[in-house]
Structure formats: structure tokens, C-alpha cells
N, CA, C and O atoms as a GROMACS GRO file, in nm:
protein
  320
    1UNK      N    1  -1.137   1.115   1.089
    1UNK     CA    2  -1.059   1.153   0.975
    1UNK      C    3  -1.103   1.068   0.857
    1UNK      O    4  -1.114   0.946   0.869
    2UNK      N    5  -1.129   1.133   0.746
    2UNK     CA    6  -1.165   1.060   0.625
    2UNK      C    7  -1.059   1.088   0.519
    2UNK      O    8  -0.990   1.189   0.523
    3UNK      N    9  -1.047   0.994   0.424
    3UNK     CA   10  -0.952   1.013   0.315
    3UNK      C   11  -0.994   0.927   0.198
    3UNK      O   12  -1.068   0.829   0.213
    4UNK      N   13  -0.946   0.965   0.080
    4UNK     CA   14  -0.975   0.889  -0.041
    4UNK      C   15  -0.851   0.888  -0.130
    4UNK      O   16  -0.770   0.982  -0.126
    5UNK      N   17  -0.836   0.783  -0.208
    5UNK     CA   18  -0.731   0.778  -0.309
    5UNK      C   19  -0.798   0.771  -0.446
    5UNK      O   20  -0.899   0.704  -0.462
    6UNK      N   21  -0.740   0.841  -0.542
    6UNK     CA   22  -0.802   0.854  -0.674
    6UNK      C   23  -0.694   0.856  -0.780
    6UNK      O   24  -0.587   0.914  -0.758
    7UNK      N   25  -0.719   0.793  -0.895
    7UNK     CA   26  -0.627   0.799  -1.009
    7UNK      C   27  -0.706   0.827  -1.135
    7UNK      O   28  -0.828   0.808  -1.139
    8UNK      N   29  -0.636   0.871  -1.239
    8UNK     CA   30  -0.702   0.896  -1.367
    8UNK      C   31  -0.749   0.766  -1.433
    8UNK      O   32  -0.849   0.766  -1.504
    9UNK      N   33  -0.678   0.657  -1.409
    9UNK     CA   34  -0.719   0.529  -1.465
    9UNK      C   35  -0.849   0.483  -1.400
    9UNK      O   36  -0.879   0.520  -1.286
   10UNK      N   37  -0.924   0.404  -1.472
   10UNK     CA   38  -1.052   0.355  -1.420
   10UNK      C   39  -1.029   0.230  -1.334
   10UNK      O   40  -1.081   0.123  -1.364
   11UNK      N   41  -0.950   0.247  -1.227
   11UNK     CA   42  -0.919   0.133  -1.140
   11UNK      C   43  -0.996   0.138  -1.009
   11UNK      O   44  -0.976   0.053  -0.923
   12UNK      N   45  -1.082   0.235  -0.994
   12UNK     CA   46  -1.158   0.249  -0.870
   12UNK      C   47  -1.092   0.346  -0.774
   12UNK      O   48  -0.979   0.391  -0.797
   13UNK      N   49  -1.162   0.378  -0.669
   13UNK     CA   50  -1.110   0.468  -0.566
   13UNK      C   51  -1.106   0.393  -0.434
   13UNK      O   52  -1.186   0.302  -0.409
   14UNK      N   53  -1.013   0.431  -0.350
   14UNK     CA   54  -1.006   0.377  -0.216
   14UNK      C   55  -1.061   0.478  -0.117
   14UNK      O   56  -1.024   0.595  -0.123
   15UNK      N   57  -1.147   0.434  -0.029
   15UNK     CA   58  -1.206   0.522   0.072
   15UNK      C   59  -1.170   0.468   0.210
   15UNK      O   60  -1.161   0.347   0.230
   16UNK      N   61  -1.150   0.558   0.304
   16UNK     CA   62  -1.119   0.514   0.438
   16UNK      C   63  -1.157   0.618   0.541
   16UNK      O   64  -1.163   0.738   0.512
   17UNK      N   65  -1.182   0.571   0.662
   17UNK     CA   66  -1.206   0.663   0.773
   17UNK      C   67  -1.158   0.598   0.901
   17UNK      O   68  -1.149   0.476   0.912
   18UNK      N   69  -1.127   0.681   0.997
   18UNK     CA   70  -1.090   0.635   1.130
   18UNK      C   71  -1.158   0.727   1.231
   18UNK      O   72  -1.158   0.849   1.214
   19UNK      N   73  -1.215   0.668   1.333
   19UNK     CA   74  -1.280   0.745   1.439
   19UNK      C   75  -1.203   0.721   1.567
   19UNK      O   76  -1.173   0.607   1.602
   20UNK      N   77  -1.171   0.828   1.637
   20UNK     CA   78  -1.099   0.814   1.763
   20UNK      C   79  -1.149   0.917   1.862
   20UNK      O   80  -1.207   1.018   1.823
   21UNK      N   81  -1.127   0.891   1.990
   21UNK     CA   82  -1.175   0.980   2.095
   21UNK      C   83  -1.063   1.069   2.149
   21UNK      O   84  -1.074   1.122   2.259
   22UNK      N   85  -0.958   1.085   2.074
   22UNK     CA   86  -0.846   1.167   2.116
   22UNK      C   87  -0.724   1.085   2.152
   22UNK      O   88  -0.611   1.129   2.132
   23UNK      N   89  -0.747   0.966   2.204
   23UNK     CA   90  -0.635   0.880   2.242
   23UNK      C   91  -0.647   0.738   2.188
   23UNK      O   92  -0.547   0.670   2.171
   24UNK      N   93  -0.768   0.694   2.161
   24UNK     CA   94  -0.791   0.555   2.124
   24UNK      C   95  -0.872   0.546   1.995
   24UNK      O   96  -0.970   0.618   1.978
   25UNK      N   97  -0.831   0.458   1.904
   25UNK     CA   98  -0.912   0.430   1.786
   25UNK      C   99  -1.038   0.358   1.829
   25UNK      O  100  -1.031   0.257   1.900
   26UNK      N  101  -1.153   0.409   1.788
   26UNK     CA  102  -1.280   0.347   1.824
   26UNK      C  103  -1.327   0.255   1.712
   26UNK      O  104  -1.368   0.141   1.737
   27UNK      N  105  -1.321   0.303   1.589
   27UNK     CA  106  -1.358   0.220   1.475
   27UNK      C  107  -1.296   0.277   1.350
   27UNK      O  108  -1.256   0.394   1.346
   28UNK      N  109  -1.287   0.194   1.247
   28UNK     CA  110  -1.232   0.238   1.120
   28UNK      C  111  -1.296   0.158   1.009
   28UNK      O  112  -1.357   0.054   1.033
   29UNK      N  113  -1.282   0.208   0.888
   29UNK     CA  114  -1.335   0.137   0.773
   29UNK      C  115  -1.254   0.168   0.649
   29UNK      O  116  -1.194   0.274   0.637
   30UNK      N  117  -1.254   0.074   0.557
   30UNK     CA  118  -1.190   0.095   0.428
   30UNK      C  119  -1.268   0.018   0.324
   30UNK      O  120  -1.324  -0.088   0.352
   31UNK      N  121  -1.270   0.071   0.203
   31UNK     CA  122  -1.340   0.002   0.095
   31UNK      C  123  -1.291   0.054  -0.038
   31UNK      O  124  -1.233   0.162  -0.048
   32UNK      N  125  -1.315  -0.024  -0.142
   32UNK     CA  126  -1.285   0.016  -0.278
   32UNK      C  127  -1.417   0.029  -0.352
   32UNK      O  128  -1.504  -0.057  -0.341
   33UNK      N  129  -1.429   0.137  -0.428
   33UNK     CA  130  -1.552   0.161  -0.505
   33UNK      C  131  -1.515   0.185  -0.650
   33UNK      O  132  -1.398   0.204  -0.684
   34UNK      N  133  -1.616   0.184  -0.736
   34UNK     CA  134  -1.591   0.217  -0.876
   34UNK      C  135  -1.538   0.360  -0.885
   34UNK      O  136  -1.557   0.439  -0.793
   35UNK      N  137  -1.473   0.390  -0.993
   35UNK     CA  138  -1.403   0.517  -1.006
   35UNK      C  139  -1.497   0.637  -0.993
   35UNK      O  140  -1.611   0.632  -1.038
   36UNK      N  141  -1.449   0.742  -0.932
   36UNK     CA  142  -1.521   0.869  -0.920
   36UNK      C  143  -1.473   0.963  -1.029
   36UNK      O  144  -1.368   0.941  -1.089
   37UNK      N  145  -1.549   1.067  -1.055
   37UNK     CA  146  -1.515   1.160  -1.162
   37UNK      C  147  -1.400   1.253  -1.127
   37UNK      O  148  -1.338   1.311  -1.216
   38UNK      N  149  -1.369   1.268  -0.998
   38UNK     CA  150  -1.262   1.360  -0.957
   38UNK      C  151  -1.217   1.326  -0.816
   38UNK      O  152  -1.287   1.255  -0.743
   39UNK      N  153  -1.099   1.376  -0.776
   39UNK     CA  154  -1.056   1.356  -0.638
   39UNK      C  155  -1.156   1.415  -0.537
   39UNK      O  156  -1.180   1.355  -0.432
   40UNK      N  157  -1.212   1.532  -0.568
   40UNK     CA  158  -1.310   1.595  -0.479
   40UNK      C  159  -1.432   1.505  -0.462
   40UNK      O  160  -1.482   1.487  -0.351
   41UNK      N  161  -1.480   1.448  -0.571
   41UNK     CA  162  -1.596   1.360  -0.565
   41UNK      C  163  -1.564   1.236  -0.481
   41UNK      O  164  -1.649   1.191  -0.404
   42UNK      N  165  -1.444   1.182  -0.494
   42UNK     CA  166  -1.404   1.066  -0.414
   42UNK      C  167  -1.401   1.101  -0.266
   42UNK      O  168  -1.447   1.023  -0.183
   43UNK      N  169  -1.347   1.218  -0.231
   43UNK     CA  170  -1.344   1.261  -0.091
   43UNK      C  171  -1.486   1.277  -0.036
   43UNK      O  172  -1.514   1.238   0.077
   44UNK      N  173  -1.576   1.334  -0.118
   44UNK     CA  174  -1.714   1.352  -0.075
   44UNK      C  175  -1.782   1.217  -0.055
   44UNK      O  176  -1.859   1.200   0.040
   45UNK      N  177  -1.756   1.121  -0.143
   45UNK     CA  178  -1.811   0.986  -0.126
   45UNK      C  179  -1.762   0.925   0.005
   45UNK      O  180  -1.838   0.859   0.076
   46UNK      N  181  -1.635   0.946   0.036
   46UNK     CA  182  -1.580   0.895   0.161
   46UNK      C  183  -1.647   0.956   0.282
   46UNK      O  184  -1.675   0.887   0.380
   47UNK      N  185  -1.673   1.086   0.276
   47UNK     CA  186  -1.740   1.154   0.387
   47UNK      C  187  -1.882   1.102   0.405
   47UNK      O  188  -1.923   1.072   0.517
   48UNK      N  189  -1.956   1.090   0.297
   48UNK     CA  190  -2.094   1.040   0.306
   48UNK      C  191  -2.096   0.898   0.360
   48UNK      O  192  -2.178   0.865   0.446
   49UNK      N  193  -2.006   0.813   0.312
   49UNK     CA  194  -1.999   0.675   0.362
   49UNK      C  195  -1.968   0.671   0.511
   49UNK      O  196  -2.032   0.597   0.585
   50UNK      N  197  -1.870   0.751   0.556
   50UNK     CA  198  -1.837   0.755   0.699
   50UNK      C  199  -1.956   0.803   0.781
   50UNK      O  200  -1.983   0.749   0.888
   51UNK      N  201  -2.027   0.903   0.732
   51UNK     CA  202  -2.144   0.954   0.803
   51UNK      C  203  -2.251   0.846   0.814
   51UNK      O  204  -2.311   0.829   0.920
   52UNK      N  205  -2.275   0.773   0.707
   52UNK     CA  206  -2.375   0.666   0.710
   52UNK      C  207  -2.335   0.555   0.808
   52UNK      O  208  -2.418   0.507   0.885
   53UNK      N  209  -2.208   0.516   0.805
   53UNK     CA  210  -2.161   0.411   0.895
   53UNK      C  211  -2.176   0.451   1.041
   53UNK      O  212  -2.224   0.373   1.123
   54UNK      N  213  -2.135   0.572   1.074
   54UNK     CA  214  -2.141   0.618   1.213
   54UNK      C  215  -2.286   0.638   1.258
   54UNK      O  216  -2.320   0.604   1.372
   55UNK      N  217  -2.369   0.692   1.171
   55UNK     CA  218  -2.510   0.712   1.204
   55UNK      C  219  -2.579   0.577   1.230
   55UNK      O  220  -2.659   0.565   1.323
   56UNK      N  221  -2.548   0.477   1.149
   56UNK     CA  222  -2.611   0.346   1.166
   56UNK      C  223  -2.569   0.278   1.297
   56UNK      O  224  -2.634   0.183   1.341
   57UNK      N  225  -2.462   0.326   1.357
   57UNK     CA  226  -2.415   0.271   1.484
   57UNK      C  227  -2.451   0.360   1.603
   57UNK      O  228  -2.401   0.340   1.714
   58UNK      N  229  -2.537   0.459   1.578
   58UNK     CA  230  -2.591   0.539   1.687
   58UNK      C  231  -2.513   0.663   1.725
   58UNK      O  232  -2.549   0.730   1.822
   59UNK      N  233  -2.408   0.696   1.651
   59UNK     CA  234  -2.333   0.817   1.682
   59UNK      C  235  -2.412   0.938   1.634
   59UNK      O  236  -2.454   0.944   1.519
   60UNK      N  237  -2.432   1.035   1.723
   60UNK     CA  238  -2.514   1.153   1.690
   60UNK      C  239  -2.431   1.279   1.668
   60UNK      O  240  -2.465   1.360   1.582
   61UNK      N  241  -2.325   1.297   1.743
   61UNK     CA  242  -2.241   1.417   1.731
   61UNK      C  243  -2.098   1.374   1.700
   61UNK      O  244  -2.030   1.314   1.784
   62UNK      N  245  -2.055   1.405   1.579
   62UNK     CA  246  -1.922   1.365   1.534
   62UNK      C  247  -1.858   1.484   1.463
   62UNK      O  248  -1.925   1.555   1.388
   63UNK      N  249  -1.731   1.505   1.487
   63UNK     CA  250  -1.655   1.608   1.414
   63UNK      C  251  -1.570   1.536   1.310
   63UNK      O  252  -1.495   1.444   1.342
   64UNK      N  253  -1.582   1.578   1.186
   64UNK     CA  254  -1.507   1.516   1.078
   64UNK      C  255  -1.388   1.602   1.042
   64UNK      O  256  -1.394   1.725   1.046
   65UNK      N  257  -1.278   1.536   1.006
   65UNK     CA  258  -1.157   1.603   0.960
   65UNK      C  259  -1.118   1.545   0.825
   65UNK      O  260  -1.140   1.427   0.798
   66UNK      N  261  -1.059   1.630   0.740
   66UNK     CA  262  -1.017   1.586   0.608
   66UNK      C  263  -0.896   1.667   0.564
   66UNK      O  264  -0.878   1.781   0.606
   67UNK      N  265  -0.813   1.606   0.479
   67UNK     CA  266  -0.701   1.679   0.422
   67UNK      C  267  -0.737   1.743   0.287
   67UNK      O  268  -0.652   1.801   0.221
   68UNK      N  269  -0.863   1.732   0.247
   68UNK     CA  270  -0.909   1.789   0.121
   68UNK      C  271  -0.959   1.932   0.146
   68UNK      O  272  -1.075   1.952   0.183
   69UNK      N  273  -0.871   2.029   0.125
   69UNK     CA  274  -0.905   2.168   0.154
   69UNK      C  275  -1.025   2.216   0.075
   69UNK      O  276  -1.107   2.293   0.126
   70UNK      N  277  -1.037   2.172  -0.050
   70UNK     CA  278  -1.149   2.216  -0.133
   70UNK      C  279  -1.282   2.171  -0.074
   70UNK      O  280  -1.377   2.250  -0.068
   71UNK      N  281  -1.291   2.047  -0.030
   71UNK     CA  282  -1.416   1.997   0.029
   71UNK      C  283  -1.446   2.068   0.161
   71UNK      O  284  -1.560   2.107   0.186
   72UNK      N  285  -1.344   2.086   0.244
   72UNK     CA  286  -1.364   2.155   0.372
   72UNK      C  287  -1.414   2.296   0.348
   72UNK      O  288  -1.504   2.343   0.418
   73UNK      N  289  -1.357   2.365   0.249
   73UNK     CA  290  -1.400   2.502   0.218
   73UNK      C  291  -1.546   2.504   0.171
   73UNK      O  292  -1.623   2.590   0.214
   74UNK      N  293  -1.583   2.411   0.086
   74UNK     CA  294  -1.721   2.405   0.036
   74UNK      C  295  -1.818   2.382   0.152
   74UNK      O  296  -1.921   2.449   0.161
   75UNK      N  297  -1.786   2.289   0.240
   75UNK     CA  298  -1.874   2.259   0.353
   75UNK      C  299  -1.884   2.378   0.447
   75UNK      O  300  -1.994   2.416   0.488
   76UNK      N  301  -1.771   2.437   0.482
   76UNK     CA  302  -1.772   2.552   0.573
   76UNK      C  303  -1.841   2.673   0.512
   76UNK      O  304  -1.905   2.749   0.584
   77UNK      N  305  -1.828   2.693   0.382
   77UNK     CA  306  -1.895   2.806   0.315
   77UNK      C  307  -2.046   2.789   0.316
   77UNK      O  308  -2.119   2.888   0.323
   78UNK      N  309  -2.093   2.665   0.307
   78UNK     CA  310  -2.238   2.641   0.304
   78UNK      C  311  -2.303   2.662   0.440
   78UNK      O  312  -2.425   2.673   0.448
   79UNK      N  313  -2.223   2.667   0.547
   79UNK     CA  314  -2.277   2.687   0.682
   79UNK      C  315  -2.314   2.833   0.706
   79UNK      O  316  -2.394   2.863   0.795
   80UNK      N  317  -2.257   2.923   0.629
   80UNK     CA  318  -2.278   3.066   0.654
   80UNK      C  319  -2.405   3.117   0.592
   80UNK      O  320  -2.436   3.235   0.604
   0.00000   0.00000   0.00000
């Protein structure tokens, strides 16, 4: 699961992810970055960061979940 927090003020964005195997948390991460141009952009940054972190630790097949319907729709539409 990935998530991001975003505000109109230039205070930065919060990014976070949690990886679990259905019952147990395996790993998680959180960080603050410079402000993004939109909530969608912040969510996408969070997804890319989570993908990089998991890939660098050898994970090859991962299913990502997000509460950002717009990003999920864009990703699923590009698969077709």
C-alpha cells in the first residue's frame, strides 16, 4: 500500500508505503520530499519510490495498492 500527503503550501509532501504478506508487515518506509505540483504527482512519486526500494531489495513480483483512484485508473488504462 502506498500513500502520499500533499498541501497547497510549499511545505513538502509526505510519502509512505507498507509491504505485507497478508498477515505480517514485512517492511515499510516514510519520507518527506520537496513539494509536488499536485496530489496525483505526489502519489506517483510515492509509487516510484516504493518500486525502487522493493526492487533494490530483490523483490520481483509485487502487487501495489493505492487509495488514489485517478492514479489507479491511469495505470490500469495503460495496460490495455
